[in-house]
C-alpha positions in Angstrom: 24.6 -20.3 -71.8 24.9 -16.5 -72.0 27.9 -16.6 -74.4 26.8 -15.4 -77.8 28.4 -17.0 -80.9 28.6 -14.0 -83.2 30.9 -15.3 -85.8 32.0 -18.5 -87.5 35.7 -18.3 -88.2 35.8 -21.5 -90.3 34.3 -24.9 -90.3 37.2 -26.3 -88.3 37.1 -23.6 -85.6 33.4 -22.8 -85.3 32.8 -24.1 -81.8 34.4 -23.0 -78.6 36.3 -26.0 -77.3 35.7 -26.7 -73.6 38.8 -28.7 -73.1 42.0 -29.7 -75.1 42.3 -32.9 -73.2 42.2 -36.1 -75.3 39.3 -38.4 -74.7 40.1 -42.1 -74.6 37.5 -43.3 -72.1 35.2 -46.2 -73.1 31.9 -47.2 -71.5 32.3 -49.4 -68.5 31.8 -53.1 -68.7 29.1 -52.7 -66.0 27.2 -50.3 -68.2 27.5 -52.5 -71.3 26.3 -55.6 -69.3 23.3 -53.6 -67.8 22.3 -52.3 -71.3 22.5 -55.8 -72.8 20.3 -57.1 -70.0 17.7 -54.5 -70.9 17.9 -55.7 -74.5 16.3 -52.7 -76.2 16.8 -49.0 -77.0 13.9 -46.9 -78.2 14.7 -43.8 -80.3 12.4 -41.3 -81.9 12.7 -38.7 -84.7 15.9 -40.1 -86.3 15.5 -40.2 -90.1 18.3 -42.3 -91.6 19.3 -39.5 -94.0 19.5 -36.9 -91.2 23.1 -36.5 -90.0 24.0 -40.0 -91.3 21.8 -41.5 -88.6 21.3 -44.6 -90.7 25.0 -45.5 -90.3 25.1 -44.3 -86.7 22.3 -46.7 -85.8 23.8 -49.6 -87.9 27.2 -49.1 -86.1 25.5 -49.3 -82.7 23.6 -52.5 -83.7 26.9 -54.0 -85.0 28.7 -53.1 -81.8 25.9 -54.4 -79.5 23.8 -57.0 -81.4 22.1 -58.0 -78.2 20.3 -54.7 -78.1 17.3 -54.2 -80.4 16.9 -50.6 -81.7 13.2 -49.7 -81.7 12.8 -46.6 -84.0 9.7 -44.5 -83.4 8.3 -41.9 -85.9 11.5 -41.0 -87.8 9.8 -37.8 -89.2 8.7 -36.4 -85.9 9.7 -32.8 -84.9 11.2 -31.7 -81.6 7.8 -30.8 -80.1 6.6 -34.3 -81.0 9.5 -35.8 -79.1 8.6 -33.8 -76.0 5.0 -34.9 -76.2 6.0 -38.5 -76.7 8.0 -38.4 -73.5 5.1 -36.8 -71.6 2.5 -39.1 -73.0 4.4 -42.2 -72.0 5.5 -41.3 -68.5 3.8 -44.4 -67.1 4.3 -46.6 -70.1 7.3 -49.0 -70.1 6.3 -50.4 -73.5 7.7 -49.8 -76.9 6.1 -46.4 -77.4 8.1 -44.8 -74.7 11.3 -43.0 -76.0 14.5 -43.6 -74.1 16.4 -40.8 -75.8 15.6 -37.5 -77.7 17.5 -35.4 -80.2 15.9 -32.0 -80.1 16.6 -28.3 -81.0 18.6 -26.3 -78.5 15.6 -24.5 -77.0 13.9 -27.8 -76.2 16.7 -29.1 -73.9 16.3 -26.5 -71.1 12.5 -26.7 -71.5 12.5 -30.5 -71.0 14.8 -30.2 -68.0 12.6 -27.6 -66.4 9.6 -29.9 -66.9 11.4 -32.8 -65.3 11.4 -34.8 -68.5 15.1 -35.6 -68.6 17.6 -37.4 -66.4 21.3 -36.4 -66.1 24.2 -38.3 -67.6 27.7 -37.2 -68.5 29.4 -39.3 -71.2 33.0 -40.3 -71.0 34.0 -37.6 -73.4 32.1 -34.9 -71.6 35.1 -32.5 -71.2 35.3 -32.1 -75.0 31.7 -30.9 -75.4 31.9 -27.1 -75.4 30.6 -25.6 -72.1 28.3 -23.2 -73.8 26.2 -25.9 -75.5 25.7 -28.2 -72.6 23.8 -28.2 -69.3 26.4 -28.1 -66.4 24.5 -30.9 -64.6 24.4 -33.2 -67.7 20.6 -33.1 -68.4 21.2 -32.1 -72.1 24.2 -31.6 -74.3 24.9 -30.3 -77.8 25.5 -33.0 -80.4 25.9 -31.3 -83.8 25.2 -28.1 -85.8 24.6 -26.8 -89.3 23.3 -23.7 -91.2 20.0 -23.0 -92.9 20.1 -23.5 -96.6 17.9 -23.9 -99.8 17.7 -27.3 -101.5 16.8 -26.6 -105.1 15.4 -29.0 -107.8 17.4 -27.8 -110.9 15.0 -29.5 -113.3 12.2 -27.3 -112.2 14.1 -24.2 -111.0 16.4 -22.9 -113.7 17.8 -20.0 -111.7 18.4 -21.0 -108.0 17.6 -18.3 -105.5 20.7 -16.9 -103.8 19.0 -15.1 -100.9 15.8 -15.0 -98.9 14.5 -11.9 -100.8 14.7 -13.9 -104.1 12.1 -16.4 -102.8 9.5 -13.6 -103.1 9.9 -13.3 -106.8 7.1 -14.3 -109.1 9.3 -16.9 -110.8 9.1 -19.0 -107.6 5.3 -19.2 -107.4 4.2 -22.4 -105.8 7.7 -23.7 -105.2 8.9 -22.8 -101.7 8.5 -25.1 -98.6 9.8 -25.5 -95.1 11.2 -28.9 -94.0 8.7 -29.1 -91.1 5.6 -27.6 -89.5 6.8 -24.2 -87.9 4.4 -24.8 -85.0 6.3 -28.0 -83.9 9.5 -28.5 -85.9 12.7 -26.9 -84.6 14.1 -26.9 -88.2 11.1 -25.0 -89.5 11.0 -22.6 -86.4 14.6 -21.6 -87.0 13.9 -21.3 -90.8 11.5 -18.6 -89.9 14.1 -16.9 -87.6 16.7 -17.0 -90.5 14.2 -15.4 -92.9 13.5 -12.7 -90.3 17.2 -12.0 -89.7 17.6 -11.6 -93.5 15.4 -8.5 -93.3 17.8 -6.9 -90.8 15.8 -7.8 -87.7 17.6 -8.7 -84.5 17.7 -12.4 -83.5 15.0 -13.3 -81.0 11.5 -12.1 -80.8 12.1 -9.3 -83.3 13.4 -11.6 -86.0 10.7 -14.2 -85.2 8.0 -11.6 -85.8 9.8 -10.3 -88.9 10.0 -13.9 -90.1 6.3 -14.4 -89.7 5.6 -11.3 -91.7 8.0 -12.6 -94.4 6.2 -15.9 -94.7 2.9 -14.2 -94.6 4.1 -12.2 -97.7 5.5 -15.4 -99.3 2.1 -17.1 -98.7 0.1 -14.2 -100.0 2.2 -14.1 -103.1 1.4 -17.7 -103.8 5.1 -18.8 -103.5 4.7 -20.8 -100.2 3.7 -24.4 -100.4 2.1 -25.7 -97.1 3.7 -29.1 -97.4 6.5 -30.5 -95.3 9.4 -30.5 -97.7 11.6 -33.6 -98.0 13.9 -35.0 -100.7 10.9 -37.0 -101.9 8.6 -34.1 -102.3 11.4 -32.1 -104.0 12.1 -34.9 -106.5 8.3 -35.3 -107.2 8.0 -31.6 -107.9 5.6 -30.8 -105.1 8.2 -28.7 -103.3 10.9 -27.6 -105.8 12.7 -25.4 -103.2 13.0 -26.6 -99.6 14.4 -24.5 -96.7 16.4 -27.0 -94.5 19.6 -27.5 -92.7 22.7 -27.7 -94.9 23.5 -31.3 -93.7 20.0 -32.5 -94.6 20.3 -30.8 -98.0 23.7 -32.2 -98.8 22.6 -35.7 -97.7 19.6 -35.4 -100.0 21.8 -34.4 -102.8 23.8 -37.6 -102.3 20.6 -39.7 -102.0 19.1 -38.3 -105.2 22.3 -38.8 -107.1 21.4 -36.5 -109.9 17.8 -37.6 -110.3 16.8 -34.8 -110.2 20.0 -32.6 -110.2 19.9 -30.4 -107.2 21.8 -27.4 -105.9 22.4 -26.5 -102.2 22.5 -22.8 -101.6 23.7 -21.1 -98.4 21.8 -17.7 -98.6 23.8 -14.5 -98.8 22.0 -13.1 -95.7 20.2 -14.5 -92.7 22.8 -17.3 -92.4 21.7 -19.0 -89.2 23.6 -21.8 -87.5 21.7 -24.2 -85.3 22.7 -26.6 -82.6 20.7 -29.7 -81.6 21.0 -31.5 -78.3 20.7 -35.0 -76.8 19.0 -36.1 -73.7 17.8 -39.2 -71.9 14.1 -39.4 -70.9 13.5 -39.2 -67.1 11.1 -42.1 -67.7 13.3 -44.2 -70.0 12.3 -47.9 -69.9 15.9 -48.7 -70.8 18.1 -46.2 -69.0 21.3 -48.2 -69.3 20.8 -48.7 -73.1 20.2 -45.0 -73.3 23.5 -44.2 -71.6 25.3 -46.7 -73.8 23.7 -45.0 -76.9 25.1 -41.6 -75.7 28.5 -43.2 -75.2 28.3 -44.4 -78.8 27.2 -41.0 -80.2 30.0 -39.1 -78.4 32.7 -41.6 -79.2 35.2 -40.9 -81.9 33.3 -43.3 -84.2 29.9 -41.7 -83.5 31.2 -38.2 -84.0 32.9 -39.1 -87.3 29.7 -40.8 -88.5 27.8 -37.6 -87.9 30.4 -35.7 -89.8 30.2 -38.2 -92.6 26.5 -37.1 -92.7 27.6 -33.5 -93.0 26.8 -32.5 -89.4 29.6 -30.9 -87.5 29.8 -32.8 -84.2 30.2 -31.3 -80.8 33.7 -32.7 -80.3 34.9 -31.6 -83.8 37.6 -29.1 -82.7 39.2 -31.4 -80.1 39.1 -34.3 -82.5 40.7 -32.4 -85.3 43.4 -31.2 -82.9 44.1 -34.8 -81.9 44.2 -36.0 -85.5 41.0 -38.1 -85.1 39.1 -36.8 -88.1 39.9 -38.4 -91.4 41.0 -35.9 -94.0 38.6 -37.2 -96.6 35.7 -36.2 -94.3 37.1 -32.7 -93.9 37.6 -32.4 -97.7 33.9 -33.3 -98.3 32.6 -30.3 -96.3 31.4 -27.2 -98.1 33.9 -24.3 -98.4 34.3 -22.3 -95.2 33.6 -19.0 -97.1 29.9 -19.9 -97.3 29.7 -20.0 -93.5 31.6 -16.8 -92.7 28.4 -14.8 -92.0 26.9 -17.6 -89.9 25.2 -16.4 -86.7 24.9 -18.7 -83.6 21.9 -17.4 -81.6 21.9 -17.4 -77.8 19.5 -19.8 -76.0 17.5 -16.7 -75.0 17.2 -15.6 -78.6 16.2 -19.1 -79.7 13.5 -19.3 -76.9 12.1 -15.9 -77.8 11.9 -16.8 -81.5 10.3 -20.1 -80.7 7.6 -18.4 -78.6 6.9 -15.8 -81.3 6.8 -18.3 -84.2 4.8 -21.1 -82.6 2.4 -18.6 -81.0 1.9 -16.4 -84.1 2.1 -18.7 -87.1 -1.6 -19.4 -87.4 -2.7 -15.8 -86.9 0.0 -14.1 -89.0 0.7 -16.6 -91.8 -2.4 -18.8 -91.7 -0.9 -21.7 -93.7 -1.6 -25.2 -92.3 1.7 -27.0 -93.0 1.3 -30.7 -93.0 
């Protein structure tokens, strides 16, 4: 995990491909039978408009109707997922998550704490080496870049960079899409803001990001409400800092009511990877493994891409002609992503520690 992604060549070549081999493997009949016998899969923190998860889940249900999908707390953050696994170590009931989808820094943390069990999907070789645990405890699933989702009815001139958000014209309008003390998306939003000031990714940018949000809060521009498409449409949070795939999905969902604009800022363009893992205490371990097979199959990867998330196997699948051209055509232009920075795991960890540990003292806004 020491390789540092310092540039994004284009949307089709952003990730380092671990292998050029084609992946044709399917889950074994034994695994399918064992999962069906368990009869349930418990997920957590999977909003249906995040990365197209609504369709991803529907496709799994259609493929395996014998398995009930029990969805816990769709709006939870990564830290909430970790706590849910910890709190349900001895619980085999419906409140115990089988699988997690968390920010990059949380994968190694959960492995270290013994909260994950290893499993390598059939398409393992096509997941880039630098975004997966060699032993299979966690593995990258998709990535995007931090952006601004803007309600054009209320914001006549959309901000084009982080510095713009400090202007008086955006008073009471700017929100994060999560609590920066618990949400990976919000934690990395603070990192991106810090990087836009010229600070180096990691602790330095995390601390600079805290100072930035303290200034934003002091100016009266920051709204301590978790921003979503709903709060944006209602006018409570006219500008929301969120992953581009969430912003683009929200744009589709809102369908012009209100009209929105998705802006990739001119500086502090941060790319973020999320990772999958199976709980070490999963009540339905075989269903969890089958779920992973579904996510990393050609179908699952393309469904994520349909939800504007670039899946881990993207490069290998494009090379093999497995990505429909219409999905590629719907992606934002590559030029918007040319400055994107992929932080190392060490930088993500250092930023997380700085932001979660310093938010209350430095910014003092209780986001909820």
